[in-house]
N, C-alpha and C positions, 0 to 999 in steps of 0.2 A: 258521730253515728246519725244514717238515717232512721228518718222514726215513721212508720208506717201506721193506718187504722185499718186495723180486721172489723167491720159489723155483723154479729152473729145474730141472724134471725129467725123466725118459723114461727109455725101455733104452736098453743100453750100446751103446755107437755112433753115436749120435742126431746129436751136436756138443752136449752141455749144457759140457762144459770150452772149448770151441773159441769158444761162445756168448760165456761167460763172458770168456775172453781177447780175445776182439773189440770188445766194450763198454765193458769196463773203463778208468775214467780211470787209472786206479791200476794199477800191478805187482801183477797176478791171483795171490793166494794158493791153490797147487794142492796137491792129495795123492794125486797119481797116483803109480803103483805100476807096480812091470813087470805086467803079467796072468798069470797062473800058471793057469788055467781055462779050458773054454770058449770065456770071453770072449776070449782071446788068438789067437783065431781071425778074431776082426775088428780087432784093435786090440791094440800093444803094450803099453800103460799103461791102466791103468784107474781109475779115481777110488776111492778106498778111505773117505773122511769124507764133505769138501766143497769144493766150489771157491768161493774169493770174488771180487768185486769189489765196485767203486762208480764210478756214476755222476752228479752234479748237475747239474741244471737251471738257471743262475743261481743267486740266492740265495732261491728258492721252496722246493726240493722236492729231496732226496736219496734217495741208490736204493739199497739195496747189494743186489748178488745173490748169491744162494747156489744151485749148482751141486750138485744129490746126485748119490750113487752111482747105477749103474743096476743091477748087482746085487741081488738082491730078498733076499739074506742082509744087505746093511748095511739093511734097511729099519728097525731103527730107528733113524738117520739123517733116513731120510722122517719120521718121524714127529716127531723133534727139530726139522728144520729148519721144518715145515709151521705146526707151532704158535704159529709167532711170523708168518706171514709176512702181507702183505696182501693178496695175489694172487699167483697161479703160471703159468707156464707149461709145458704139458706137450708137451718133442718128439716126433715118431712120424716111422721115416726111412720114406720114402715106399718105396724102393723092398728092402726087408726084409718082404714079408709075411708070415714067422715071429715076427715080434717083435710085432706088432699085437695079439695075444691080451695078449703081459707089458705093454703100452703100458696095454692096458684095466683091467687089473689093479692098474696105478699109481692111473690113475685113478681105482677103484673104492677105493681104499686111502687115500686123499687127500679123498675126497668121505664118506667116513668118519670122519673127524676134523675135518675142517672145514668150514663152508660159507662159501666166501670166493670172490671172481672168477677164474676160468678161462680162461686160453685154451692152444688146441691150435695148437701150432708142425710144422710139414709140411715137413718138410725134404730131402733130396736128393731132389729134384723134377728137376734135370739130367737123370736115370741113364735110359737107355732101361726098361729094367725099373721103371719107379717110375708106383706104381696113382693112378689119379686119385683127389683130392682125396674125389668124393662114397662113391667105394668105402672111401675108407680110414675113411671116417665112419660107412658103416655097420654095417664090422669090428670100430670103439669100440662099437659097440652103441646106436649116435642113428638109428634106424629113422626116425622124423619128425623130418624138414627142421626143425619149427619149433620143437622142444625141443633141437635141436642147439646144442652152446654157439661161441662164436666161435674161426673156426679161420682161421690166417693161414698162407704159404708164407714160408719165410725160409729163406735162404741163413745159418747158420753164420759162415760166414768173413768175410762182408760185409758191412761194421763199417752201413752204410745200410740194409740187410734185420734188419740186428739189430735195430736202434734204433726201425725202425717197429715191427718185435713188440714194443717193451719200451712204446711210445709206444699200443700197440692196449690192451694189460693195464694202462695207468694209469689211460687215459682209459675202457675197460670198470669198474675199479673207483670213478674218483671218478664216473661216473653213475649208481654205486647205492647207494655210501654217504655216510654222514656226514664230512665228513675231518677236524673235528677228534675225533671219538670215532674212528676210525681210527689216528690221531699218536696214542693212547694203548695202541692195541695191541689192540684189543676187535676180536671179528671180525664179518664181515657178520649172520649171524645173530644176536647181542647187541643191535648198531644199530638194527636192520629201518630205519632211516628212509630208502627209500628219495629222490632227487630226481633233477632233470634234471641234463642234461651243461650246460647254460649255466647254471645257478645258480653251478657255479664258476669260470664265463668261465675252462677251459681246456681248450685242446684237442689235436688230434693237432700240428697245424697250427703251435699257441704254443710245444708242448714244442720243434720242430724248430727253430725260430728260436733256441733255449739252444744248440744244438750248431755 
């Protein structure tokens, strides 16, 4: 069985802890504590280390999922977690435009440290004040649509929605990297071996059948 590591990053309140708890097949490990700073205005508790969950797709793949703290004062945990990741998802709350700048800073932070596949997960799209995905991507600095990373809409409380986001991240990773070398923990920039998705005979459809 291949073990993959997926990091879920994002701003406070974007849905990281809920994302991990929703999809994990084991009881998710949480390090949430009562928020005592400005985060308390958004939610009662905040992650101070990381959240951890795990899912398995049959006997083919085991995915360890790590949710990062949202606050920049815990950026040392971002650095620690992303170094061993094979792919990552950045959650962005569509109804909080004031957080878009911080989300952009998180993406920059990650990109400066690793060159691995990234998916942007747009959450809270059901809110009336939610911004359109196209506007969000522009605020994240992706002016050229041809250079935009893959983005998906995701409801962290809905298991099917979270599964789709995870499968999108896994499919992107497998489409870009040599699977055997990824399993050893080497980054995309180190392997530099791009192959077609079909060579792995693994798609989001085949993954979904395992659930």
